[in-house]
Rosetta silent file (secondary structure, phi, psi, omega in degrees, C-alpha in Angstrom):
SEQUENCE: XXXXXXXXXXXXXXXXXXXXXXXXXXXXXXXXXXXXXXXXXXXXXXXXXXXXXXXXXXXXXXXXXXXXXXXXXXXXXXXXXXXXXXXXXXXXXXXXXXXXXXXXXXXXXXXXXXXXXXXXXXXXXXXXXXXXXXXXXXXXXXXXXXXXXXXXXXXXXXXXXXXXXXXXXXXXXXXXXXXXXXXXXXXXXXXXXXXXXXXXXXXXXXXXXXXXXXXXXXXXXXXXXXXXXXXXXXXXXXXXXXXXXXXXXXXXXXXXXXXXXXXXXX
SCORE:     score description
SCORE:     0.000 S_00000001
   1 L     0.000  -41.872  178.155  -47.837  -26.267   12.192 S_00000001
   2 H   -63.436  -39.153  178.785  -46.331  -25.045    8.934 S_00000001
   3 H   -63.992  -39.460  179.275  -49.152  -22.539    8.499 S_00000001
   4 H   -65.395  -41.088 -179.954  -48.535  -21.180   12.003 S_00000001
   5 H   -64.197  -38.963  178.003  -44.783  -20.869   11.332 S_00000001
   6 H   -63.803  -37.782 -179.712  -45.490  -18.989    8.079 S_00000001
   7 H   -63.544  -45.039  179.512  -47.808  -16.636   10.028 S_00000001
   8 H   -61.131  -44.907 -179.963  -45.093  -15.908   12.629 S_00000001
   9 H   -62.133  -39.071 -179.933  -42.516  -15.241    9.906 S_00000001
  10 H   -64.867  -43.875  178.661  -44.928  -12.906    8.102 S_00000001
  11 H   -61.509  -44.907  178.840  -45.612  -10.917   11.322 S_00000001
  12 H   -59.931  -40.718  179.583  -41.885  -10.608   12.065 S_00000001
  13 H   -64.728  -38.502 -179.704  -41.202   -9.258    8.579 S_00000001
  14 H   -66.104  -45.053 -178.888  -43.965   -6.667    8.982 S_00000001
  15 H   -63.679  -45.261  179.717  -42.654   -5.535   12.397 S_00000001
  16 H   -62.462  -39.450 -179.355  -39.060   -5.347   11.183 S_00000001
  17 H   -68.656  -32.028 -177.695  -40.158   -3.428    8.109 S_00000001
  18 H   -86.949  -22.638 -174.285  -42.187   -0.929   10.092 S_00000001
  19 H   -53.553  -49.453  179.519  -39.749   -0.321   12.956 S_00000001
  20 H   -59.505  -37.568  179.551  -37.541    2.245   11.184 S_00000001
  21 H   -67.058  -39.218  178.593  -40.628    4.151   10.099 S_00000001
  22 H   -64.544  -40.462  179.469  -42.020    4.089   13.614 S_00000001
  23 H   -62.902  -45.751  179.083  -38.733    5.350   15.009 S_00000001
  24 H   -61.754  -43.270 -178.928  -38.605    8.210   12.480 S_00000001
  25 H   -63.842  -41.039 -179.448  -42.232    9.069   13.105 S_00000001
  26 H   -66.229  -38.798  178.416  -41.734    9.139   16.881 S_00000001
  27 H   -65.596  -33.158 -179.260  -38.709   11.454   16.546 S_00000001
  28 H   -75.454  -35.382 -173.579  -40.698   13.822   14.364 S_00000001
  29 H   -84.021  -26.821 -174.567  -43.763   13.956   16.564 S_00000001
  30 H   -60.307  -45.874  177.909  -42.209   14.445   20.017 S_00000001
  31 H   -62.275  -37.112  178.893  -41.141   18.069   19.565 S_00000001
  32 H   -62.746  -40.755  179.616  -44.557   18.898   18.126 S_00000001
  33 H   -66.053  -41.597 -179.126  -46.203   17.329   21.160 S_00000001
  34 H   -63.499  -39.365 -179.087  -43.912   19.229   23.526 S_00000001
  35 H   -67.814  -36.586 -177.214  -44.735   22.519   21.858 S_00000001
  36 H   -74.023  -21.905 -177.769  -48.446   21.918   22.003 S_00000001
  37 H   -98.921   -3.977 -179.338  -48.385   21.108   25.728 S_00000001
  38 L  -118.928   80.478  179.448  -46.213   24.021   26.853 S_00000001
  39 L   -77.123  152.431 -179.570  -48.186   27.199   26.301 S_00000001
  40 L   -59.386  138.521  179.311  -46.602   30.524   27.349 S_00000001
  41 L   -89.267  142.250  177.720  -47.116   31.348   31.008 S_00000001
  42 L   -68.874  155.285  178.649  -48.517   34.734   31.992 S_00000001
  43 L   -57.833  138.268  179.988  -46.199   37.042   33.974 S_00000001
  44 L   -86.578  147.138  172.956  -46.063   36.180   37.668 S_00000001
  45 L   -68.267  138.314 -178.661  -46.674   38.747   40.355 S_00000001
  46 L   -64.796  134.461  178.500  -43.364   39.460   42.068 S_00000001
  47 L   -93.078  112.733 -174.723  -42.882   37.558   45.315 S_00000001
  48 L   -65.962  -22.244  179.845  -41.407   39.958   47.834 S_00000001
  49 L  -100.605    3.796 -175.348  -40.041   37.089   49.910 S_00000001
  50 L   -74.945  136.613  176.423  -38.706   35.104   46.994 S_00000001
  51 H   -65.739  -11.383  179.281  -34.954   34.410   46.916 S_00000001
  52 H   -68.094  -14.707  179.206  -35.127   35.159   43.203 S_00000001
  53 H   -96.663    7.803  179.304  -34.988   38.871   44.002 S_00000001
  54 L   -88.039  158.437 -176.014  -31.710   38.660   45.863 S_00000001
  55 L   -75.811   78.289  177.914  -28.409   39.856   44.446 S_00000001
  56 L  -122.028  175.534  178.630  -27.051   36.593   43.086 S_00000001
  57 L   -58.046  137.105 -176.381  -25.665   35.418   39.789 S_00000001
  58 L    72.713   34.304 -174.221  -28.320   35.789   37.105 S_00000001
  59 L   -62.696  148.229 -175.412  -30.099   38.379   39.167 S_00000001
  60 L   -66.817  -38.939 -174.583  -33.577   39.391   38.128 S_00000001
  61 L  -104.865   11.294 -179.251  -32.955   43.137   38.247 S_00000001
  62 L   -62.782  131.780  179.214  -29.324   43.174   37.146 S_00000001
  63 L   -79.018  132.160 -175.825  -28.643   45.907   34.611 S_00000001
  64 L   -59.702  148.610  179.017  -27.050   44.448   31.450 S_00000001
  65 L   -65.095  144.027  176.060  -23.344   44.982   30.875 S_00000001
  66 L  -133.811  163.844 -178.029  -22.375   47.830   28.570 S_00000001
  67 L   -65.958  -21.976 -178.378  -19.102   48.978   27.081 S_00000001
  68 L   -96.151    8.670 -177.996  -19.237   52.048   29.318 S_00000001
  69 E   -62.007  141.544  178.001  -19.766   50.036   32.513 S_00000001
  70 L   159.334 -165.959 -178.624  -17.466   50.977   35.336 S_00000001
  71 L   -63.929  141.063 -179.739  -16.902   53.301   38.251 S_00000001
  72 L   -65.401  151.794 -179.988  -19.237   56.308   38.299 S_00000001
  73 L   -80.935  122.858  179.211  -17.878   59.643   37.220 S_00000001
  74 L  -120.587  118.032 -176.592  -17.232   61.924   40.160 S_00000001
  75 E  -111.725  123.680 -179.126  -16.162   65.458   39.348 S_00000001
  76 E  -110.081  131.643 -178.136  -14.826   67.648   42.113 S_00000001
  77 L   -77.046  124.867  175.907  -14.593   71.393   41.672 S_00000001
  78 L    76.700  147.786  177.762  -11.148   72.880   42.238 S_00000001
  79 L   -94.525   70.727 -171.436   -8.012   71.163   43.432 S_00000001
  80 L  -126.777   58.019 -179.680   -8.580   72.046   47.065 S_00000001
  81 L   -53.740  131.466  178.937   -8.227   68.895   49.106 S_00000001
  82 L    83.146   -1.004 -178.461   -9.209   69.602   52.687 S_00000001
  83 L  -124.493   28.232 -176.670  -10.848   72.906   51.743 S_00000001
  84 L  -101.554  157.165  176.243  -14.188   71.663   50.538 S_00000001
  85 L   -84.428   -1.615  179.818  -17.651   72.199   52.007 S_00000001
  86 E  -105.053  128.960  179.195  -18.302   68.503   51.446 S_00000001
  87 E  -106.180  118.114 -178.590  -17.188   65.979   54.053 S_00000001
  88 L  -108.928  145.507  175.646  -16.671   62.455   52.712 S_00000001
  89 L   -70.203  -40.498  175.395  -16.207   59.246   54.638 S_00000001
  90 L  -162.739  177.785 -175.322  -13.955   58.006   51.877 S_00000001
  91 H   -61.896  -27.780 -177.275  -13.551   58.457   48.130 S_00000001
  92 H   -74.435  -21.448 -177.977  -16.332   55.954   47.433 S_00000001
  93 H  -112.698   41.654  172.367  -18.858   58.021   49.367 S_00000001
  94 L   -92.602 -176.283 -179.538  -18.251   61.367   47.760 S_00000001
  95 L   -57.286  117.186 -170.491  -20.823   63.225   45.637 S_00000001
  96 E  -142.639  131.240  172.678  -22.001   60.476   43.267 S_00000001
  97 E   -82.646  134.998  178.319  -24.737   59.994   40.683 S_00000001
  98 L   -81.064   82.783 -175.905  -26.328   56.549   40.932 S_00000001
  99 L  -129.710  156.060 -175.119  -25.618   55.646   37.319 S_00000001
 100 L   -87.950  -10.721 -174.577  -24.347   52.445   35.628 S_00000001
 101 E  -119.529  156.334 -175.970  -21.671   53.987   33.384 S_00000001
 102 L   -62.641  -31.128 -179.038  -18.432   55.845   34.060 S_00000001
 103 L   -97.366   12.352  177.766  -19.671   58.961   32.213 S_00000001
 104 L    55.194   40.882  179.346  -23.103   58.863   33.916 S_00000001
 105 E  -101.544  135.963  179.424  -24.865   58.415   30.578 S_00000001
 106 E  -158.369  173.309 -178.067  -28.273   56.792   30.387 S_00000001
 107 E  -118.570  160.243  176.944  -31.631   56.623   28.641 S_00000001
 108 E  -145.649  156.798  172.125  -35.240   57.204   29.633 S_00000001
 109 L  -109.363    2.871 -176.602  -38.644   56.807   27.997 S_00000001
 110 L   -94.962  146.277  173.257  -40.189   59.409   30.287 S_00000001
 111 L   -69.775  -30.682 -174.186  -40.813   63.065   29.491 S_00000001
 112 L  -132.559   72.138 -176.189  -40.045   63.903   33.104 S_00000001
 113 L   -74.785  166.086  173.329  -37.601   61.363   34.516 S_00000001
 114 E  -108.283  152.196  170.945  -36.084   61.216   37.989 S_00000001
 115 E  -133.394  158.745 -173.489  -32.421   60.830   38.787 S_00000001
 116 E  -124.548  134.587 -176.576  -30.723   59.872   42.027 S_00000001
 117 E  -133.627  134.778  173.064  -27.600   61.361   43.575 S_00000001
 118 E   -85.831  124.440  179.748  -25.721   60.497   46.756 S_00000001
 119 E  -113.088  116.589  177.745  -24.949   63.706   48.653 S_00000001
 120 L   -71.851  173.731  178.380  -22.358   63.512   51.449 S_00000001
 121 E   -62.776  135.703 -176.329  -22.541   65.649   54.555 S_00000001
 122 E  -142.376  151.590  175.230  -21.973   69.263   53.667 S_00000001
 123 L   -91.417   -3.745 -178.824  -21.789   72.683   55.292 S_00000001
 124 L   -67.869  147.773  176.691  -23.214   74.282   52.157 S_00000001
 125 L  -112.120    8.016 -177.541  -26.602   75.956   52.352 S_00000001
 126 L  -150.643  138.771  176.412  -27.170   76.132   48.607 S_00000001
 127 E  -138.508  169.779 -177.309  -27.126   73.828   45.612 S_00000001
 128 E  -141.867  139.801  170.292  -28.110   73.979   41.949 S_00000001
 129 E  -119.659  130.836 -176.405  -29.491   71.584   39.360 S_00000001
 130 E  -131.962  134.483  177.266  -29.091   72.531   35.717 S_00000001
 131 E  -125.590  126.692  178.530  -30.311   70.798   32.551 S_00000001
 132 E  -127.273  152.036 -179.057  -29.205   71.900   29.100 S_00000001
 133 E   -87.475 -175.805 -174.232  -29.980   70.520   25.643 S_00000001
 134 L   -72.204   -6.447  176.600  -27.553   69.414   22.927 S_00000001
 135 L  -104.043    4.487  178.127  -27.356   72.985   21.611 S_00000001
 136 L    87.045    8.572  178.896  -26.370   74.440   24.953 S_00000001
 137 L   -82.798  138.530  177.916  -29.773   75.944   25.738 S_00000001
 138 E   -72.840  120.556  179.253  -30.913   75.942   29.331 S_00000001
 139 E   -95.335  -37.082 -177.868  -33.960   73.675   29.655 S_00000001
 140 E  -157.291  138.885  177.065  -34.330   73.726   33.418 S_00000001
 141 E  -145.604  136.216  176.473  -32.580   75.333   36.363 S_00000001
 142 E  -150.827  150.755  173.039  -33.422   75.285   40.046 S_00000001
 143 E  -102.958  154.584 -179.835  -31.745   75.968   43.346 S_00000001
 144 E  -146.724  166.467  173.663  -32.120   73.782   46.419 S_00000001
 145 E  -101.185  121.310  179.979  -30.971   73.468   50.020 S_00000001
 146 L   -58.686  152.244  179.636  -28.691   70.437   50.505 S_00000001
 147 L   -66.287  154.198 -178.729  -29.859   67.824   53.049 S_00000001
 148 L   -74.209  -26.102  178.511  -28.654   68.112   56.648 S_00000001
 149 L  -121.771  159.074  178.750  -27.436   64.523   56.663 S_00000001
 150 L   -67.401  145.465  177.716  -25.684   62.426   54.058 S_00000001
 151 E   167.762 -174.405 -176.300  -27.908   60.323   51.854 S_00000001
 152 E   -97.159  129.456  178.189  -29.529   59.736   48.469 S_00000001
 153 E  -111.924  152.049  174.721  -31.711   62.447   46.990 S_00000001
 154 E  -103.789  129.568  175.989  -34.218   62.272   44.136 S_00000001
 155 E  -111.840  124.078 -177.707  -34.142   65.004   41.521 S_00000001
 156 E  -108.446  132.891  174.328  -37.291   65.315   39.398 S_00000001
 157 L   -87.734  121.438 -172.280  -37.450   67.070   36.043 S_00000001
 158 L   -74.957  168.376 -179.465  -40.767   68.945   35.974 S_00000001
 159 H   -61.369  -27.803  179.818  -43.471   68.903   33.317 S_00000001
 160 H   -70.248  -11.148  179.207  -42.415   72.368   32.207 S_00000001
 161 H  -121.973   41.900 -177.296  -39.129   70.900   31.003 S_00000001
 162 L   -55.541  132.146 -178.824  -40.508   67.857   29.153 S_00000001
 163 L   -78.674  147.034  178.771  -37.768   65.992   27.284 S_00000001
 164 L   -97.361  142.712 -178.868  -38.010   65.459   23.528 S_00000001
 165 L   -63.080  135.487  177.232  -37.603   62.054   21.927 S_00000001
 166 L    83.556   -1.355 -178.745  -34.211   61.480   20.356 S_00000001
 167 L   -98.439  146.295  175.306  -32.617   64.475   22.125 S_00000001
 168 E  -105.381  143.607 -178.376  -29.634   64.320   24.450 S_00000001
 169 E  -132.568  145.549  176.096  -29.357   66.504   27.519 S_00000001
 170 E  -106.353  135.109  176.639  -26.533   67.304   29.908 S_00000001
 171 E  -122.874  151.323  179.276  -27.317   67.738   33.588 S_00000001
 172 E  -131.752  125.973  174.406  -25.293   69.173   36.464 S_00000001
 173 E  -111.822  116.514 -168.537  -25.952   68.592   40.155 S_00000001
 174 E  -125.733  134.191  169.459  -23.895   71.129   42.100 S_00000001
 175 E   -98.805  117.229 -177.712  -23.121   71.849   45.737 S_00000001
 176 L   -87.601  108.458 -179.127  -22.201   75.543   45.950 S_00000001
 177 L   -81.081  -34.837 -177.694  -19.437   75.893   48.519 S_00000001
 178 L  -145.357  106.254 -176.870  -18.827   79.603   47.972 S_00000001
 179 L   -64.596  -18.185  178.694  -21.382   81.636   46.030 S_00000001
 180 L   -91.946   -9.310  178.050  -18.751   84.328   45.454 S_00000001
 181 L  -141.942   87.177 -174.022  -16.241   81.865   44.020 S_00000001
 182 H   -71.350   -5.855  174.727  -17.958   79.211   41.941 S_00000001
 183 H   -68.820  -13.991  179.528  -14.631   77.533   41.163 S_00000001
 184 H   -92.349    4.561  178.835  -15.022   75.893   44.561 S_00000001
 185 L   -57.390  146.441  168.048  -18.247   74.134   43.536 S_00000001
 186 E  -108.152  124.704 -176.279  -18.564   70.395   44.105 S_00000001
 187 E  -148.103  160.425  172.319  -20.576   68.886   41.282 S_00000001
 188 E  -133.631  143.354 -177.362  -21.403   65.765   39.343 S_00000001
 189 E  -130.791  165.472 -179.586  -22.749   65.701   35.783 S_00000001
 190 E  -160.613  174.417 -179.594  -24.325   63.234   33.402 S_00000001
 191 E  -116.645  143.315 -175.991  -26.005   62.653   30.063 S_00000001
 192 E  -135.977  130.441  177.542  -29.664   61.920   29.488 S_00000001
 193 E  -131.839  132.106  176.560  -31.421   60.809   26.306 S_00000001
 194 E   -91.028  129.493 -179.298  -35.111   60.216   25.803 S_00000001
 195 L  -128.858 -174.334  178.886  -35.882   57.214   23.639 S_00000001
 196 L  -130.043  161.485  175.683  -38.883   55.018   22.780 S_00000001
 197 L  -117.474  159.154  179.660  -39.785   51.354   23.063 S_00000001
 198 L   -67.274  164.146 -175.973  -41.713   49.215   20.596 S_00000001
 199 H   -61.961  -35.259 -179.906  -45.479   48.765   20.842 S_00000001
 200 H   -65.822  -43.155  178.036  -45.118   45.187   22.163 S_00000001
 201 H   -67.996  -36.665  177.543  -42.892   46.308   25.034 S_00000001
 202 H   -62.188  -39.749  177.302  -45.209   49.221   25.767 S_00000001
 203 H   -63.292  -43.844  178.276  -48.096   46.776   26.064 S_00000001
 204 H   -61.478  -39.694  179.407  -46.071   44.620   28.452 S_00000001
 205 H   -65.431  -37.856  179.897  -45.231   47.666   30.540 S_00000001
 206 H   -65.291  -29.842 -176.081  -48.887   48.664   30.803 S_00000001
 207 L   -94.441   -1.224 -174.338  -49.775   45.234   32.147 S_00000001
 208 L   -99.954  155.649  172.056  -46.860   44.985   34.569 S_00000001
 209 L   -86.573  165.922 -172.679  -46.445   46.009   38.193 S_00000001
 210 H   -50.071  -45.671 -177.866  -43.534   48.332   39.074 S_00000001
 211 H   -68.601  -30.622  173.879  -40.928   45.653   39.766 S_00000001
 212 H   -69.258  -39.510  177.298  -41.834   43.877   36.542 S_00000001
 213 H   -63.067  -39.363  178.386  -41.517   47.166   34.692 S_00000001
 214 H   -60.695  -39.163  179.965  -38.075   47.664   36.255 S_00000001
 215 H   -65.096  -42.400  179.330  -37.042   44.260   34.912 S_00000001
 216 H   -63.710  -47.246  179.334  -38.241   45.157   31.409 S_00000001
 217 H   -60.307  -42.491 -178.196  -36.437   48.506   31.477 S_00000001
 218 H   -61.697  -42.844 -179.875  -33.244   46.890   32.759 S_00000001
 219 H   -66.326  -22.212  179.381  -33.189   44.344   29.941 S_00000001
 220 L  -101.856   10.847  176.507  -33.533   47.191   27.476 S_00000001
 221 L    59.785   37.322  177.192  -30.806   49.275   29.184 S_00000001
 222 L   -99.992   83.977 -168.648  -33.221   52.062   30.138 S_00000001
 223 H   -64.710  -50.428 -173.423  -31.496   53.027   33.382 S_00000001
 224 H   -57.124  -37.124 -179.118  -33.429   56.068   34.574 S_00000001
 225 H   -81.693  -26.723  175.557  -36.737   54.196   34.446 S_00000001
 226 H   -63.069  -54.698 -176.781  -35.245   51.021   35.936 S_00000001
 227 H   -67.748  -33.040 -179.705  -34.086   52.745   39.099 S_00000001
 228 H   -69.268  -22.694  178.298  -37.232   54.927   39.284 S_00000001
 229 H   -91.328   -6.834  177.620  -39.424   51.793   39.407 S_00000001
 230 H  -107.490  -39.016 -175.839  -37.374   50.209   42.190 S_00000001
 231 H   -52.749  -43.898 -178.291  -36.421   53.167   44.410 S_00000001
 232 L   -62.894  -19.086 -177.213  -39.976   53.832   45.713 S_00000001
 233 L  -108.325   21.403 -175.978  -40.156   50.210   46.973 S_00000001
 234 L   -60.813  -38.297 -176.505  -36.737   50.206   48.617 S_00000001
 235 L   -73.679  -42.459 -177.308  -38.175   49.745   52.120 S_00000001
 236 L   -85.118  -18.154  177.041  -40.635   46.957   51.308 S_00000001
 237 L  -138.135   67.988 -177.347  -38.359   45.183   48.836 S_00000001
 238 H   -63.781  -24.681 -178.888  -34.764   45.931   49.859 S_00000001
 239 H   -63.373  -39.939 -179.576  -33.518   42.860   47.978 S_00000001
 240 H   -66.107  -41.663  179.103  -34.451   44.390   44.614 S_00000001
 241 H   -62.365  -47.872 -179.069  -32.753   47.689   45.494 S_00000001
 242 H   -63.704  -38.451 -178.200  -29.593   45.914   46.660 S_00000001
 243 H   -65.165  -42.467 -179.117  -29.594   43.690   43.605 S_00000001
 244 H   -65.296  -50.839 -178.741  -29.830   46.591   41.177 S_00000001
 245 H   -62.731  -39.166  179.264  -27.093   48.692   42.758 S_00000001
 246 H   -63.849  -31.931 -176.983  -24.792   45.684   43.112 S_00000001
 247 H   -69.193  -16.859 -179.644  -25.232   44.886   39.427 S_00000001
 248 L  -121.160   19.998  174.241  -23.614   48.201   38.461 S_00000001
 249 L    76.861   22.209 -179.368  -20.907   48.421   41.113 S_00000001
 250 L  -112.719   28.892 -175.635  -22.778   50.764   43.467 S_00000001
 251 H   -62.913  -21.532  179.906  -23.178   48.356   46.379 S_00000001
 252 H   -68.517  -10.887 -178.896  -21.551   50.838   48.780 S_00000001
 253 H  -105.116    3.351 -175.276  -24.707   52.962   48.573 S_00000001
 254 L   -57.091  -43.701 -174.459  -27.229   50.192   49.268 S_00000001
 255 L   -96.800    7.783  177.443  -27.777   51.088   52.914 S_00000001
 256 L   -73.456  138.962 -175.478  -27.546   54.833   52.544 S_00000001
 257 L   -74.554  157.823  171.860  -30.787   56.560   53.600 S_00000001
 258 E   -86.171  131.801 -179.331  -33.045   58.550   51.285 S_00000001
 259 L  -128.425  164.634 -174.830  -33.053   62.226   52.247 S_00000001
 260 L  -105.452  145.176  169.738  -34.905   65.279   50.994 S_00000001
 261 L   -83.856  141.324  176.965  -33.630   68.406   49.263 S_00000001
 262 E   -87.542  160.642  179.749  -34.897   71.632   50.758 S_00000001
 263 E   -89.423  122.271  179.099  -36.569   74.403   48.757 S_00000001
 264 L   -81.666  149.304  175.487  -34.353   77.449   48.294 S_00000001
 265 L   -70.118  142.060 -178.739  -35.806   80.939   48.395 S_00000001
 266 L   -59.549    0.000    0.000  -36.119   82.591   44.953 S_00000001
């Protein structure tokens, strides 16, 4: 009986002596185990019916906040209220660039980016788009016929006017109300800068579908490419379009139709 009691006492001493070590060892090993069992997941294909693409807090396509965030810059030619060739429903639906900052400034990684402008109903039969570089040189100029109905138009910068990396450009989208008195023009302007992304991001972009690319661009504050990767899918994925515009205070344009600019005669 004494031998058995000595054995029990010896076992208890061993267990008590080892317990702190076991506790320390378990605390050290658990994170390592968690890391080894949670390998990175590959990007998921976007689910067009997923509630994750709706305009809610923490939205997938929300454009990050910037110091210049605010109401879009709307410039009206001449102080001629009631004497314009542009008819607006209200001040929010006047000639407006779909941009995230008050001064319509944004970045692109494309040589030939697109930009989007809401054009209200107008009696004008002629418009102009002008792009100039940071030295005031004309890079691109074209005339167009404004759409017959109010809506959002896409303006494409052609290959002949490829943007240079690190350069800033000023653009002007103008509705010409009176070709003999250009002071009556209605126009909106903005800034455009071509930038680059790192090789890792470029690889991710190559492997991504358009809505995934839009998400990557948005997180890197590359506005022109964000909207250009969502706009073509507005009909099949309206949630993403609504979410993006809402994230930059442009929700009043969500349901506005896309319309075409006409080609003006040379």
